[in-house]
C-alpha positions as a Markdown table, in Angstrom:
| # | Residue | x | y | z |
|---|---|---|---|---|
| 1 | Met | 149.3 | 65.9 | -23.1 |
| 2 | Arg | 150.5 | 62.3 | -23.0 |
| 3 | Asn | 154.2 | 61.7 | -22.1 |
| 4 | Asp | 155.0 | 58.9 | -24.6 |
| 5 | Pro | 158.5 | 57.4 | -24.0 |
| 6 | Leu | 158.8 | 56.6 | -27.7 |
| 7 | Leu | 158.7 | 60.2 | -28.8 |
| 8 | Pro | 162.1 | 61.9 | -29.2 |
| 9 | Glu | 160.8 | 65.1 | -27.7 |
| 10 | Ser | 160.1 | 63.4 | -24.4 |
| 11 | Gln | 163.8 | 62.3 | -24.1 |
| 12 | Gly | 165.2 | 65.9 | -24.6 |
| 13 | Phe | 165.8 | 65.4 | -28.3 |
| 14 | Glu | 165.9 | 68.6 | -30.3 |
| 15 | Pro | 166.1 | 68.3 | -34.1 |
| 16 | His | 168.4 | 70.5 | -36.2 |
| 17 | Arg | 166.6 | 73.4 | -37.8 |
| 18 | Leu | 167.9 | 75.9 | -40.4 |
| 19 | Ser | 168.7 | 79.2 | -38.8 |
| 20 | Thr | 166.3 | 82.1 | -39.7 |
| 21 | Tyr | 165.9 | 85.3 | -37.8 |
| 22 | Gly | 162.9 | 87.5 | -37.3 |
| 23 | Arg | 162.7 | 91.2 | -38.1 |
| 24 | Arg | 164.1 | 92.2 | -34.7 |
| 25 | Gly | 167.0 | 89.8 | -34.9 |
| 26 | Glu | 165.7 | 87.2 | -32.4 |
| 27 | Pro | 165.9 | 83.5 | -33.5 |
| 28 | Ala | 162.7 | 82.4 | -35.2 |
| 29 | Arg | 160.7 | 79.5 | -33.7 |
| 30 | Ser | 159.3 | 76.6 | -35.7 |
| 31 | Ala | 155.7 | 75.4 | -35.4 |
| 32 | Ala | 156.9 | 72.9 | -32.8 |
| 33 | Gly | 158.5 | 75.7 | -30.8 |
| 34 | Tyr | 162.2 | 74.8 | -31.4 |
| 35 | Thr | 164.6 | 77.7 | -31.6 |
| 36 | Ala | 166.9 | 77.7 | -34.7 |
| 37 | Arg | 170.6 | 77.6 | -33.7 |
| 38 | Trp | 174.0 | 76.9 | -35.4 |
| 39 | Pro | 177.2 | 76.1 | -33.5 |
| 40 | Glu | 179.2 | 79.3 | -33.4 |
| 41 | Ala | 182.3 | 77.8 | -35.1 |
| 42 | Glu | 180.1 | 76.4 | -38.0 |
| 43 | Ala | 178.3 | 79.7 | -38.8 |
| 44 | Pro | 180.8 | 81.4 | -41.1 |
| 45 | Asn | 181.5 | 78.3 | -43.2 |
| 46 | Arg | 177.8 | 77.6 | -43.4 |
| 47 | Gln | 177.0 | 81.0 | -44.9 |
| 48 | Ala | 179.7 | 80.6 | -47.5 |
| 49 | Glu | 178.3 | 77.2 | -48.4 |
| 50 | Leu | 174.8 | 78.5 | -48.7 |
| 51 | Phe | 175.9 | 81.4 | -50.9 |
| 52 | Tyr | 177.9 | 79.1 | -53.2 |
| 53 | Leu | 175.0 | 76.6 | -53.6 |
| 54 | Gln | 172.4 | 79.3 | -54.2 |
| 55 | Lys | 174.6 | 81.0 | -56.9 |
| 56 | Gln | 175.0 | 77.6 | -58.7 |
| 57 | Ile | 171.2 | 77.0 | -58.6 |
| 58 | Gln | 170.4 | 80.5 | -60.0 |
| 59 | Ala | 172.9 | 80.1 | -62.8 |
| 60 | Gln | 172.0 | 76.5 | -63.5 |
| 61 | Thr | 175.7 | 75.7 | -63.6 |
| 62 | Pro | 176.6 | 72.1 | -64.7 |
| 63 | Met | 178.4 | 70.5 | -61.8 |
| 64 | Val | 180.4 | 67.3 | -61.2 |
| 65 | Phe | 179.9 | 65.6 | -57.8 |
| 66 | Ile | 182.5 | 63.0 | -56.7 |
| 67 | Leu | 181.3 | 60.7 | -53.9 |
| 68 | Glu | 183.3 | 59.1 | -51.2 |
| 69 | Asp | 183.3 | 55.8 | -53.1 |
| 70 | Gly | 184.6 | 57.4 | -56.2 |
| 71 | Glu | 181.3 | 57.5 | -58.2 |
| 72 | Arg | 180.9 | 60.6 | -60.4 |
| 73 | Ile | 177.5 | 62.3 | -60.9 |
| 74 | Asp | 177.0 | 65.1 | -63.4 |
| 75 | Gly | 174.1 | 67.6 | -63.2 |
| 76 | Cys | 172.7 | 70.9 | -62.0 |
| 77 | Ile | 171.8 | 71.6 | -58.4 |
| 78 | Glu | 168.0 | 71.7 | -58.1 |
| 79 | Trp | 167.7 | 72.4 | -54.4 |
| 80 | Tyr | 169.6 | 71.7 | -51.1 |
| 81 | Asp | 169.1 | 71.6 | -47.4 |
| 82 | Arg | 171.3 | 71.1 | -44.4 |
| 83 | Asp | 172.0 | 67.4 | -45.1 |
| 84 | Ser | 171.4 | 66.8 | -48.8 |
| 85 | Ile | 171.6 | 68.2 | -52.4 |
| 86 | Lys | 169.2 | 67.3 | -55.2 |
| 87 | Val | 170.9 | 67.0 | -58.5 |
| 88 | Arg | 169.1 | 67.0 | -61.9 |
| 89 | Gly | 171.1 | 65.3 | -64.6 |
| 90 | Arg | 170.3 | 62.2 | -66.6 |
| 91 | Ala | 168.2 | 61.3 | -63.6 |
| 92 | Arg | 167.2 | 63.2 | -60.5 |
| 93 | Val | 169.4 | 62.1 | -57.6 |
| 94 | Leu | 169.4 | 63.0 | -53.9 |
| 95 | Leu | 172.9 | 63.2 | -52.6 |
| 96 | Tyr | 173.7 | 63.2 | -48.9 |
| 97 | Lys | 176.4 | 65.7 | -48.1 |
| 98 | Ser | 178.1 | 63.2 | -45.9 |
| 99 | Ala | 178.6 | 60.9 | -48.9 |
| 100 | Leu | 180.1 | 63.8 | -51.0 |
| 101 | Lys | 183.9 | 63.9 | -51.3 |
| 102 | Tyr | 184.0 | 67.1 | -53.4 |
| 103 | Met | 182.2 | 69.0 | -56.2 |
| 104 | Tyr | 183.3 | 71.4 | -59.0 |
| 105 | Lys | 181.9 | 73.1 | -62.0 |
| 106 | Leu | 181.9 | 70.9 | -65.1 |
| 107 | Gly | 184.4 | 73.0 | -67.1 |
| 108 | Glu | 187.0 | 73.1 | -64.3 |
| 109 | Lys | 189.7 | 70.5 | -63.7 |
| 110 | Gly | 188.7 | 68.2 | -60.8 |
């Protein structure tokens, strides 16, 4: 195997992976061999976030997303991952969670 200095793996870089566990409770390994891990303090909040987003996807709940710059985007959550949410409204939009100020259901007061 060639040790290329341009590859992040050769510099000790380990990408973030969603945490999944095997049948026996041990962390799952990706195809590249990385172990899935979350920081301990982040785990409870992460589970609540995942539950809420999944519930809104299944119910196709109309949502309002307010971005950090004040822009408002209306639509339903199509899918999500650790860093982004895909919204289906007038157009399909990929929102980075870091640009999201807050979100709420369309019928609620924001």
